[in-house]
C-alpha positions as CSV (number, residue, x, y, z in Angstrom):
1,M,-13.9,-18.3,10.3
2,D,-14.0,-17.9,6.5
3,D,-10.8,-17.3,4.4
4,A,-11.3,-13.6,4.1
5,A,-11.8,-13.1,7.8
6,K,-8.8,-15.2,8.6
7,F,-6.7,-13.3,6.0
8,K,-7.7,-10.0,7.7
9,T,-7.0,-11.3,11.2
10,T,-3.5,-12.4,10.1
11,T,-2.9,-9.2,8.1
12,R,-3.8,-7.1,11.1
13,A,-1.4,-9.1,13.3
14,Q,1.4,-8.8,10.8
15,W,1.1,-5.1,10.6
16,Q,0.8,-4.7,14.3
17,S,4.1,-6.6,14.6
18,A,5.8,-4.7,11.7
19,A,4.5,-1.2,12.6
20,D,7.7,0.0,14.3
21,A,10.0,-1.2,11.5
22,W,7.7,0.2,8.8
23,H,7.8,3.5,10.5
24,Q,11.5,3.4,10.9
25,W,11.8,2.9,7.2
26,G,9.6,5.9,6.7
27,P,12.3,8.2,5.2
28,F,13.2,5.6,2.7
29,L,9.6,4.9,1.8
30,G,9.0,8.6,1.3
31,E,12.0,8.7,-1.1
32,W,11.1,5.5,-2.9
33,L,7.4,6.1,-3.3
34,G,7.7,9.9,-3.6
35,P,7.3,10.2,-7.4
36,A,4.2,7.9,-7.3
37,T,2.8,9.7,-4.3
38,E,3.1,13.0,-6.1
39,Q,0.7,11.5,-8.7
40,I,-2.0,11.5,-6.1
41,D,-2.5,15.0,-7.5
42,L,-5.0,13.1,-9.7
43,A,-7.3,13.2,-6.6
44,Y,-7.4,17.0,-7.0
45,I,-6.5,17.6,-3.3
46,K,-6.5,21.3,-2.7
47,A,-6.6,23.8,0.2
48,G,-9.6,23.2,2.4
49,S,-10.3,19.6,1.1
50,R,-11.6,16.8,3.3
51,V,-9.5,13.8,2.5
52,L,-9.9,10.1,3.3
53,D,-6.8,8.0,3.4
54,V,-7.7,4.2,3.2
55,A,-5.1,1.8,4.5
56,A,-3.0,4.7,5.5
57,G,-0.3,2.7,7.3
58,A,2.1,5.0,9.2
59,G,0.6,8.0,7.4
60,E,3.5,9.5,5.4
61,Q,1.2,10.3,2.5
62,S,-1.6,11.4,5.0
63,I,0.8,14.0,6.3
64,A,1.6,15.1,2.8
65,A,-2.1,15.5,2.1
66,A,-2.6,17.4,5.4
67,R,0.1,19.9,4.4
68,R,-1.7,20.4,1.1
69,V,-5.2,20.9,2.5
70,G,-3.9,23.4,5.1
71,P,-5.6,24.4,8.4
72,G,-8.9,24.7,6.7
73,G,-8.9,21.1,5.5
74,H,-9.0,17.7,7.2
75,V,-7.4,14.3,6.7
76,L,-8.8,11.1,8.1
77,A,-6.2,8.3,8.1
78,T,-7.7,4.9,8.5
79,D,-6.1,1.5,8.8
80,I,-6.7,-2.0,10.2
81,A,-3.7,-1.9,12.4
82,P,-3.8,0.7,15.2
83,A,-0.1,0.4,15.9
84,L,0.6,2.0,12.5
85,L,-1.9,4.8,13.2
86,D,-0.2,5.5,16.5
87,H,2.9,6.5,14.4
88,A,0.8,8.5,12.0
89,R,-0.8,10.4,14.8
90,A,2.5,11.1,16.6
91,D,4.2,12.2,13.4
92,A,1.4,14.6,12.5
93,R,1.6,16.1,16.0
94,A,5.4,16.4,15.8
95,A,4.9,18.2,12.4
96,G,2.6,20.7,14.1
97,L,-0.4,19.5,12.1
98,S,-3.8,19.5,13.9
99,N,-5.8,18.6,10.8
100,V,-5.0,14.9,10.8
101,E,-7.4,12.4,12.5
102,T,-6.7,8.7,12.8
103,R,-9.3,5.9,13.1
104,E,-8.9,2.1,13.2
105,L,-11.2,0.9,10.4
106,D,-11.2,-2.0,7.9
107,G,-11.0,-0.7,4.4
108,E,-14.0,-2.8,3.5
109,A,-16.1,-1.3,6.3
110,L,-16.2,2.3,5.1
111,S,-20.0,2.3,5.3
112,E,-19.4,3.3,8.9
113,L,-18.3,6.8,7.7
114,P,-20.9,9.4,6.8
115,A,-21.9,9.3,3.2
116,A,-20.8,12.1,0.8
117,S,-18.4,13.6,3.5
118,F,-15.1,13.7,1.6
119,D,-13.8,15.7,-1.3
120,A,-11.1,13.2,-2.1
121,A,-9.8,9.8,-1.1
122,I,-6.4,8.2,-1.5
123,S,-4.8,4.7,-0.9
124,R,-1.1,4.0,-1.2
125,V,-0.3,0.3,-1.8
126,G,-3.4,-0.8,0.2
127,L,-6.3,-1.6,-2.2
128,I,-4.3,-4.5,-3.6
129,Y,-4.5,-6.4,-0.3
130,F,-8.3,-6.2,0.2
131,P,-10.0,-9.6,-0.2
132,D,-13.1,-7.8,-1.6
133,Q,-11.8,-4.8,-3.6
134,Q,-15.2,-4.0,-5.0
135,R,-16.6,-3.7,-1.5
136,A,-13.8,-1.3,-0.6
137,L,-14.3,0.7,-3.8
138,A,-18.0,0.9,-3.2
139,G,-17.4,2.2,0.3
140,I,-14.9,4.8,-1.0
141,R,-17.4,5.9,-3.6
142,R,-20.1,6.3,-1.0
143,A,-17.9,8.3,1.3
144,L,-17.0,10.8,-1.5
145,K,-19.1,13.8,-2.4
146,P,-20.5,13.8,-5.9
147,G,-17.6,14.7,-8.1
148,G,-15.0,13.7,-5.5
149,R,-11.9,11.9,-6.7
150,F,-10.2,8.7,-5.6
151,A,-6.6,8.0,-6.4
152,A,-4.8,4.7,-5.6
153,I,-1.2,3.6,-6.0
154,V,-0.6,-0.1,-6.8
155,Y,2.3,-2.3,-8.0
156,S,2.2,-3.0,-11.8
157,T,3.1,-6.5,-13.0
158,P,5.6,-9.1,-11.4
159,E,8.1,-8.7,-14.3
160,K,8.2,-4.9,-13.7
161,N,8.7,-5.4,-9.9
162,Q,11.4,-8.0,-9.6
163,F,12.7,-6.6,-6.3
164,F,9.4,-8.0,-4.8
165,S,8.3,-10.7,-7.3
166,I,11.6,-12.7,-7.1
167,P,11.3,-13.1,-3.3
168,V,7.6,-14.0,-3.7
169,G,8.4,-16.6,-6.3
170,I,11.2,-18.2,-4.3
171,I,9.0,-18.4,-1.2
172,R,6.0,-19.7,-3.1
173,R,8.2,-22.5,-4.6
174,R,9.9,-23.4,-1.3
175,A,6.6,-23.3,0.7
176,K,4.8,-25.3,-2.1
177,L,2.1,-22.6,-2.4
178,P,-0.3,-22.7,-5.3
179,P,-0.2,-19.8,-7.8
180,P,-2.4,-16.9,-7.0
181,Q,-6.0,-17.1,-8.3
182,P,-7.7,-14.4,-10.3
183,G,-9.2,-11.9,-7.9
184,Q,-7.1,-13.1,-5.0
185,P,-5.6,-10.2,-3.0
186,G,-1.9,-9.7,-3.4
187,P,0.8,-7.2,-4.5
188,F,0.2,-7.6,-8.2
189,S,-3.6,-8.1,-8.2
190,L,-4.4,-4.8,-9.9
191,G,-1.2,-4.3,-11.9
192,G,-2.0,-5.7,-15.3
193,D,-2.9,-3.5,-18.2
194,G,-6.5,-2.2,-17.8
195,V,-7.1,-4.1,-14.6
196,L,-7.3,-1.1,-12.2
197,A,-9.4,0.9,-14.7
198,A,-11.8,-2.0,-15.1
199,A,-12.1,-2.3,-11.3
200,Y,-13.0,1.4,-11.1
201,E,-15.5,1.1,-13.8
202,R,-17.3,-1.8,-12.1
203,A,-17.4,0.3,-8.9
204,G,-19.2,3.1,-10.8
205,L,-16.3,5.5,-10.9
206,R,-15.9,7.7,-14.1
207,D,-13.4,10.0,-15.7
208,I,-10.7,7.4,-15.0
209,E,-7.1,8.2,-15.5
210,V,-4.2,5.8,-15.1
211,R,-0.5,6.5,-15.1
212,K,2.6,4.3,-14.7
213,V,5.5,5.6,-12.6
214,D,9.0,4.1,-12.6
215,S,9.9,3.7,-9.0
216,P,13.2,1.9,-8.6
217,V,14.2,0.7,-5.2
218,R,17.6,2.3,-4.5
219,L,19.5,1.1,-1.5
220,P,23.2,0.8,-0.5
221,S,23.3,-3.0,-1.0
222,T,21.3,-6.2,-1.8
223,A,21.6,-7.1,1.9
224,E,19.9,-3.8,2.8
225,C,17.1,-4.5,0.4
226,V,16.6,-8.0,2.0
227,R,16.7,-6.4,5.5
228,F,14.0,-3.9,4.3
229,E,11.8,-6.7,3.1
230,R,12.4,-9.0,6.1
231,E,11.5,-6.2,8.5
232,S,8.6,-4.5,6.6
233,F,6.9,-7.0,4.3
234,G,4.7,-9.0,6.6
235,A,3.1,-10.9,3.7
236,L,6.4,-12.7,3.0
237,H,6.6,-14.0,6.6
238,Q,3.0,-15.2,6.3
239,M,3.9,-17.1,3.1
240,M,6.7,-18.8,5.0
241,S,4.6,-19.8,8.0
242,T,4.8,-23.5,7.2
243,L,8.6,-23.5,6.9
244,S,11.0,-24.4,9.7
245,D,13.5,-21.8,11.0
246,A,16.3,-23.4,9.1
247,E,14.2,-23.5,5.9
248,R,13.4,-19.8,6.3
249,A,17.0,-18.9,6.7
250,E,17.8,-20.8,3.5
251,T,15.0,-19.1,1.7
252,W,16.3,-15.6,2.7
253,D,19.8,-16.7,1.6
254,E,18.4,-17.7,-1.8
255,I,16.5,-14.4,-2.1
256,E,19.6,-12.4,-1.4
257,H,21.6,-14.4,-3.9
258,E,19.0,-13.9,-6.7
259,L,18.5,-10.2,-5.9
260,R,22.3,-9.6,-6.1
261,Q,21.9,-9.3,-9.9
262,F,20.6,-5.8,-9.3
263,E,23.6,-4.7,-7.4
264,T,26.3,-2.8,-9.4
265,N,29.3,-0.9,-8.1
266,G,28.2,-1.3,-4.5
267,R,24.7,0.0,-5.1
268,F,21.4,-1.9,-5.3
269,V,18.7,-0.7,-7.8
270,G,15.7,-3.0,-7.8
271,P,13.2,-2.8,-10.6
272,C,9.8,-1.4,-9.5
273,E,6.9,0.2,-11.4
274,M,3.9,1.6,-9.7
275,V,0.5,2.3,-11.3
276,V,-1.5,5.3,-10.1
277,G,-5.2,5.3,-11.0
278,A,-7.9,7.9,-10.3
279,G,-11.6,8.1,-10.8
280,T,-14.5,10.4,-10.0
281,A,-17.5,9.4,-7.8
């Protein structure tokens, strides 16, 4: 099995395991990522649109899109982990929405979808984790009708996202992991200035627009932030796979100690900046 296939197998297993916790954190995710999700307006979703959500997760943004397109529109939420999509489907049903469909589908296998069949496509914190981002973008472009828009949300740079980059750095040091290579999937793989726009250009998208959105992580305490990351960020557990149980416990203790710098007056506010980029097929 090549590295990309192994990465996807591990990623799918992680999200299958974390699906319930990710869904339980849904209200917080909606609040935290709400300002960035609103910028998906760059995809020009409107009443009657057919929307493709790539790496939809538990579907909070899929449901937001479904409300926008109305009963005359349609949203297809795709993800590699069916346990996540189970939550998306149940939440859509509970919200009385009949215009949301879910489908287990690798974001790099979108050629399985009919060509030119969507007016818009979105992806919230998903594109960054694809081993072959250009293959994913090519599939998205193919799935869009001519003139259709794609909007993605990604993290910006490590220094602007210390709530996440500090844990990643601590784990990388303790697990003796090499630094990430250019083009390697990961949380900050598309966050540098011009990187997302350049990826869109290579994929043949045009009329590209990129915005940065301040998205601080606000929680009652540092301990609560660590609980959120332990329960929901499967990639961190993957990075710690070679550590013993005792070493993992020590690693989480160090993470909490370092993140405590962002707690003031009994409130945690972790630095986070998202980038929203859109382009036309």
